[in-house]
Each structure stands twice: as C-alpha cells, then as structure tokens.
C-alpha positions in Angstrom: 75.0 108.4 96.4 75.4 105.0 98.0 78.9 104.0 98.9 80.3 100.6 100.0 83.5 101.0 102.1 85.9 98.3 103.4 88.6 98.1 106.0 91.2 95.3 105.4 94.3 94.5 107.3 96.1 92.3 104.8 98.9 90.9 107.2 102.4 91.9 106.1 104.0 88.5 105.5 104.5 88.0 101.8 106.1 84.6 102.0 107.5 82.7 105.0 106.4 82.5 108.6 102.6 82.3 107.8 103.0 79.1 105.7 100.0 78.5 103.5 98.6 81.8 104.7 101.5 83.9 103.4 100.2 86.6 101.2 101.5 85.0 98.0 99.1 82.1 98.5 96.2 84.2 99.6 96.5 86.9 96.9 94.3 85.3 94.3 91.6 84.7 96.9 91.8 88.3 97.9 91.5 89.6 94.4 88.5 87.3 93.7 86.7 88.5 96.9 87.3 92.2 96.0 85.9 91.6 92.5 82.9 89.8 94.0 82.1 92.4 96.6 83.2 95.4 94.6 83.6 98.0 97.4 83.9 101.6 96.2 86.7 102.3 98.7 89.1 100.1 100.6 91.5 101.0 103.4 94.3 98.4 103.6 96.7 98.2 106.5 100.1 96.3 106.8 100.8 96.9 103.1 104.5 96.1 102.7 106.4 96.8 99.4 105.7 93.5 97.6 102.0 93.7 98.5 101.8 97.3 97.4 103.4 96.4 94.1 101.1 93.4 93.7 98.0 95.6 94.2 99.4 98.2 91.7 99.7 95.4 89.1 96.6 93.4 89.8 93.9 95.3 91.6 92.1 96.3 88.5 89.7 99.3 88.5 91.1 101.0 91.5 93.4 104.0 92.1 95.8 103.5 94.9 97.1 106.2 97.4 99.6 105.5 100.1 103.1 104.6 101.1 105.2 103.0 103.8 105.9 104.3 107.3 109.7 104.3 107.1 111.7 107.5 106.6 112.1 106.8 102.9 108.3 106.0 102.7 109.0 102.4 102.0 108.1 99.4 104.2 104.8 98.6 105.9 102.1 101.2 105.6 98.5 102.1 104.8 97.0 102.2 101.3 93.6 103.7 100.3 92.1 102.1 97.1 89.3 104.1 95.4 87.2 102.7 92.5 88.4 104.4 89.3 86.2 107.0 87.8 83.9 107.3 90.9 85.6 110.3 92.4 88.1 113.1 91.6 91.0 113.4 94.1 90.9 116.9 95.5 93.6 116.5 98.2 95.8 113.9 99.6 98.0 114.1 102.8 99.9 111.7 104.9 101.6 112.3 108.3 103.2 110.4 111.1 101.5 109.9 114.4 103.9 111.7 116.6 104.7 115.1 118.2 106.4 115.9 114.8 103.9 114.6 112.2 105.9 115.8 109.2 109.2 114.3 110.3 109.3 110.9 108.5 109.3 107.8 110.7 108.8 109.9 113.9 107.0 108.3 116.9 105.6 109.1 120.3 108.1 108.5 123.2 106.1 105.6 124.6 105.5 103.5 121.6 106.6 100.4 119.8 109.6 100.6 117.4 107.1 100.8 114.6 106.3 104.3 113.3 102.6 104.8 112.5 101.2 106.9 109.6 97.8 108.3 108.8 96.5 108.9 105.3 93.8 111.4 104.4 92.2 111.6 100.9 89.6 114.2 100.0 87.4 113.0 97.2 84.8 114.8 95.0 81.7 112.9 93.9 80.0 113.7 90.6 77.4 115.8 92.4 80.3 117.9 93.9 79.9 116.5 97.4 83.2 116.0 99.2 84.2 112.9 101.2 87.2 112.9 103.6 88.7 109.4 104.0 91.1 108.8 106.9 93.1 105.5 106.9 94.3 104.5 110.4 96.7 101.9 111.9 97.4 102.6 115.5 100.3 101.3 117.6 100.1 97.6 118.7 101.9 98.0 122.0 101.2 101.2 123.8 97.7 102.4 124.7 99.2 105.8 125.5 100.5 106.0 121.9 97.1 104.9 120.6 95.2 107.5 122.5 97.7 110.2 121.5 97.5 109.1 117.9 93.7 109.1 117.6 93.6 112.5 119.5 96.1 113.8 116.9 93.8 112.6 114.1 90.6 114.0 115.6 92.2 117.4 116.2 93.5 117.3 112.6 89.9 116.6 111.4 88.5 119.5 113.4 91.0 121.9 111.9 90.6 120.6 108.3 86.8 120.7 108.5 87.2 124.5 109.0 89.8 124.8 106.3 88.2 122.5 103.7 84.6 121.5 104.8 83.5 118.0 103.6 80.0 116.6 103.4 81.1 113.4 105.0 84.0 111.9 106.9 85.0 108.3 107.3 87.8 107.0 109.6 88.6 103.4 109.3 91.3 100.8 109.9 93.1 98.8 112.5 93.0 100.6 115.9 94.8 97.7 117.7 92.3 98.3 120.6 89.2 96.6 121.8 85.8 98.3 122.2 86.3 98.4 126.0 89.8 99.9 125.8 90.6 103.5 126.9 91.5 104.2 123.3 88.1 103.4 121.9 86.3 104.9 124.9 88.1 108.2 124.1 87.0 108.0 120.4 83.4 107.4 121.3 83.2 110.2 123.8 85.3 112.8 122.0 83.6 116.1 121.3 86.5 117.6 119.3 85.2 116.0 116.1 82.4 113.6 117.0 82.5 110.2 115.3 80.0 107.3 115.4 81.1 103.7 115.0 78.9 101.9 112.4 80.4 98.4 112.8 79.5 97.5 116.3 77.9 94.3 115.2 80.9 92.9 113.4 82.0 90.6 116.2 85.6 89.8 116.7 87.8 90.7 113.7 91.3 89.5 114.7 91.4 85.7 114.7 95.0 84.8 113.9 94.2 82.3 111.1 91.3 80.8 113.1 93.7 79.8 116.0 92.1 82.0 118.6 89.3 80.2 120.5 86.2 82.1 121.9 86.1 81.9 125.7 89.8 81.2 126.1 92.6 83.4 127.3 93.6 84.1 123.7 90.2 84.6 122.1 89.3 86.5 118.9 88.9 90.2 119.5 87.5 93.2 117.7 90.2 95.7 116.8 89.1 96.9 113.4 86.5 99.7 113.1 84.7 102.0 110.7 83.6 105.4 112.0 81.5 108.1 110.3 80.5 111.6 111.1 77.1 111.6 113.0 75.0 112.6 110.0 76.4 110.0 107.6 76.2 107.4 110.4 72.4 107.7 110.3 72.4 106.2 106.8 74.9 103.3 107.6 73.6 99.8 106.8 74.4 96.4 105.4 77.5 95.5 107.5 79.1 92.4 105.9 82.1 90.5 107.4 84.3 88.6 105.0 84.9 85.3 106.9 86.0 83.3 103.8 88.2 80.3 104.4 89.3 77.5 102.1 91.3 74.5 103.3 92.7 76.5 106.2 93.6 79.6 104.0 91.9 82.8 105.0 91.8 86.2 103.4 93.9 87.5 106.3 94.4 87.0 110.1 91.8 89.8 110.4 88.3 89.6 109.0 87.8 92.4 106.6 84.3 94.0 106.5 82.2 96.4 104.6 79.4 98.8 105.3 77.2 101.0 103.1 76.2 104.6 103.7 74.9 107.6 101.7 77.0 110.5 100.7 
C-alpha cells in the first residue's frame, strides 16, 4: 500500500501581523494545494483555534485528530489529518512534552513559555497492517527541551511497540532544529527506537515569507523533518517540496513537503 504523507507548519496568525500572508488570505490557496496533491496523511503544526475550525469546516475528505497545547486543550497545537475511508482509527493519544506528560500544559524547566504536545494515532489499513503516526512540534527556544522532548517521544515509541506492535512508524513535524544541531544528531544516532530521516534532500524549509536570504546571517534553514522506521525508510521516494507563491503570498512561512512510502 503506497502512502503519501505531508508535514505542514501552517503559521499561527489568522489575521494581523502577517499582512497578506495571514492565514485568512492563504486559506484558499492551502485548500487548493491539498486537493491538488491529495496526501493521504498530513501533520499540521501551529494550528490555533480559528485555523482548527476552518479545517473542520473546509478540509473535505479528511478526518482530523488533535487539540491545542493549553491546559483546556485550546490554543495552538498539532493536528493530524487522515484521508477519510483509508484507515480505521485503532488508538489515539496525546501528551505534553514534560516530566509530567499527562499534566495539561506542563513543560520542561528550561523551555520557552510555550507548552509542547505530541499526538500519536494508530491506524489500521484494509490489509490489517498498523501504522503509528507521531505528530511533533518541539520547543523553539531551548535545545535542552528539544532533546528531552524527542527522547521522551522515542522512549514512548519503544514502549508502545512492545505493547501494540505496528508495521510502520512515521514521526514528522517541526523540530525547530537544524540537521547539524545536537537535537537532530541525537535523533539520527539513537538506538532506543531507530529512525531514518527520509527528507534529507528537501533543502531549507523555514523561509519567513521569502525574506531569508541564502548565504546571509538570517538564511533559510531546514527545521521540518519526516522520519520513518528503518524498514519503511527503504521504500521512501518522491520527495516533493511545496514552494508555491503568488504575488508574495505563500502557503506558509515554512515550505510543506510530502514523501511516499510503502506500508
């Protein structure tokens, strides 16, 4: 079974400081691109309440799973969109990246003021194979919090694979870290639950509405990733970066991208 998966940081400004690139003005462009590309699964980051409501109303053909990172589960968060009818949902879990993962809005001691959540959906395909999907958005300030967060996720995956074995695992999202960072080095080297990045050729993903200039102090950088378990990674192919722009309006300040693999 071939699957096309996408990671997409949508930028959490609905209307205001981003001017023509506020979500309200990009929303039609985003829906059109998703309909054109038709990914089977999308992990969105920076989904605030108005954006979450917009997707619930207008993202036809997808089931949405996710919530905000605040104590009341509102506010900015992560959302996983799954093409309707493609899978059955077997299990869904969310937790905060912190020493107390089931305490809403909890954080690591050395972290930004933003709590961070992780979403995990287990999906059953028509042939009964199981896919575990992990939606990630790590802290944007503290490398220590990023490393602790991804360690927490990897240890969770190792435990869950024993409890509920899956045929494939995908971890995707905004890691807020570059490939050369200690965070990503840790992910690449970890032997707790080995993962393989399948989007190394994406190039820079964060471009800040095209304002960041290659070769300058503030240059575009890669901070978005898709990882697969080693067996699934062997089938990964057709990396496609969505660099759409129309009269200065982009899909987001991050380039979303897709990759295909076999389940």
